Kinemage of the C-alpha trace (Angstrom):
@kinemage 1
@onewidth
@group {chain A} dominant
@subgroup {mainchain}
@vectorlist {calphas} color= white
{ca unk a 1} P 108.830 91.127 64.944
{ca unk a 2} L 112.585 91.636 65.190
{ca unk a 3} L 114.980 94.428 64.267
{ca unk a 4} L 118.060 93.824 62.169
{ca unk a 5} L 120.899 96.049 61.140
{ca unk a 6} L 122.662 96.069 57.780
{ca unk a 7} L 124.225 92.917 56.341
{ca unk a 8} L 122.254 90.480 58.494
{ca unk a 9} L 122.428 86.979 56.985
{ca unk a 10} L 119.978 84.268 58.067
{ca unk a 11} L 120.420 81.002 56.165
{ca unk a 12} L 118.355 77.896 56.914
{ca unk a 13} L 117.896 74.392 55.569
{ca unk a 14} L 115.949 73.298 58.664
{ca unk a 15} L 114.487 76.073 60.828
{ca unk a 16} L 115.501 79.408 62.344
{ca unk a 17} L 113.014 80.867 64.844
{ca unk a 18} L 113.423 84.489 65.912
{ca unk a 19} L 111.017 85.481 68.677
{ca unk a 20} L 109.519 88.937 69.279
{ca unk a 21} L 111.634 91.892 70.321
{ca unk a 22} L 114.985 90.486 69.150
{ca unk a 23} L 117.561 92.961 67.802
{ca unk a 24} L 120.677 92.367 65.708
{ca unk a 25} L 123.714 94.570 65.261
{ca unk a 26} L 125.373 94.761 61.828
{ca unk a 27} L 126.901 91.689 60.161
{ca unk a 28} L 125.067 89.071 62.249
{ca unk a 29} L 125.201 85.636 60.593
{ca unk a 30} L 122.836 82.815 61.623
{ca unk a 31} L 123.115 79.432 59.923
{ca unk a 32} L 121.361 76.183 60.889
{ca unk a 33} L 123.615 73.865 58.863
{ca unk a 34} L 127.167 72.966 57.896
{ca unk a 35} L 128.583 71.424 54.752
{ca unk a 36} L 129.156 67.725 55.432
{ca unk a 37} L 132.332 67.533 53.330
{ca unk a 38} L 132.518 63.729 53.562
{ca unk a 39} L 133.604 63.115 49.965
{ca unk a 40} L 137.022 64.702 49.516
{ca unk a 41} L 136.640 64.468 45.736
{ca unk a 42} L 133.833 67.064 45.851
{ca unk a 43} L 134.294 70.738 46.475
{ca unk a 44} L 132.991 72.054 49.783
{ca unk a 45} L 130.248 73.954 47.938
{ca unk a 46} L 129.091 70.766 46.170
{ca unk a 47} L 128.933 68.713 49.369
{ca unk a 48} L 125.510 68.058 50.943
{ca unk a 49} L 124.241 70.285 53.735
{ca unk a 50} L 123.993 68.798 57.231
{ca unk a 51} L 121.883 70.250 60.041
{ca unk a 52} L 122.220 69.046 63.619
{ca unk a 53} L 119.169 71.047 64.652
{ca unk a 54} L 117.361 74.328 64.382
{ca unk a 55} L 118.246 77.740 65.797
{ca unk a 56} L 116.042 79.676 68.224
{ca unk a 57} L 116.697 83.260 69.352
{ca unk a 58} L 114.582 84.029 72.439
{ca unk a 59} L 112.364 87.075 72.875
{ca unk a 60} L 114.049 90.336 73.802
{ca unk a 61} L 117.580 89.148 73.043
{ca unk a 62} L 120.298 91.306 71.514
{ca unk a 63} L 123.075 90.039 69.235
{ca unk a 64} L 125.868 92.559 68.770
{ca unk a 65} L 127.895 93.268 65.643
{ca unk a 66} L 129.598 90.381 63.813
{ca unk a 67} L 127.972 87.606 65.882
{ca unk a 68} L 127.852 84.100 64.357
{ca unk a 69} L 125.206 81.597 65.530
{ca unk a 70} L 125.700 77.956 64.505
{ca unk a 71} L 123.206 75.111 64.078
{ca unk a 72} L 121.490 73.348 66.998
{ca unk a 73} L 121.597 76.464 69.194
{ca unk a 74} L 118.928 77.940 71.442
{ca unk a 75} L 119.504 81.401 72.856
{ca unk a 76} L 117.110 82.047 75.734
{ca unk a 77} L 114.986 85.112 76.396
{ca unk a 78} L 116.633 88.475 77.152
{ca unk a 79} L 120.196 87.306 76.398
{ca unk a 80} L 122.907 89.691 75.276
{ca unk a 81} L 125.598 88.318 72.962
{ca unk a 82} L 128.575 90.664 72.699
{ca unk a 83} L 130.074 91.771 69.397
{ca unk a 84} L 132.360 89.300 67.580
{ca unk a 85} L 131.060 86.274 69.532
{ca unk a 86} L 130.633 82.790 68.067
{ca unk a 87} L 127.689 80.887 69.579
{ca unk a 88} L 127.876 77.099 69.234
{ca unk a 89} L 126.125 76.048 72.481
{ca unk a 90} L 122.866 76.775 74.285
{ca unk a 91} L 122.466 80.024 76.219
{ca unk a 92} L 119.864 80.026 78.950
{ca unk a 93} L 117.561 82.879 79.970
{ca unk a 94} L 119.119 86.267 80.733
{ca unk a 95} L 122.758 85.506 79.917
{ca unk a 96} L 125.447 88.001 78.966
{ca unk a 97} L 127.990 86.323 76.667
{ca unk a 98} L 131.303 88.116 76.253
{ca unk a 99} L 133.998 86.549 74.119
{ca unk a 100} L 137.276 88.315 73.598
{ca unk a 101} L 140.020 87.406 71.136
{ca unk a 102} L 143.538 87.664 72.576
{ca unk a 103} L 145.806 90.082 70.748
């Protein structure tokens, strides 16, 4: 069981695994695919979906507000992902990820 806040979006064409005790802040977006966009004569929405791998969110992890998790990502157990972060790589067990945008 996991807890999500408002406007959570989980979209999968392969697999998204959310382990027990995970919590999401508002506006978390998890997606296990991209649009391939190989044929420039097609619109991006018409292009085929391409997944490089599934997404796993480890037990007891917390994803803050506005976090985006891309395909082929594993977030380990008890990780904290700060608000407004973009996760495109693996996070091992008990990691605190802070990403700040320069002003």
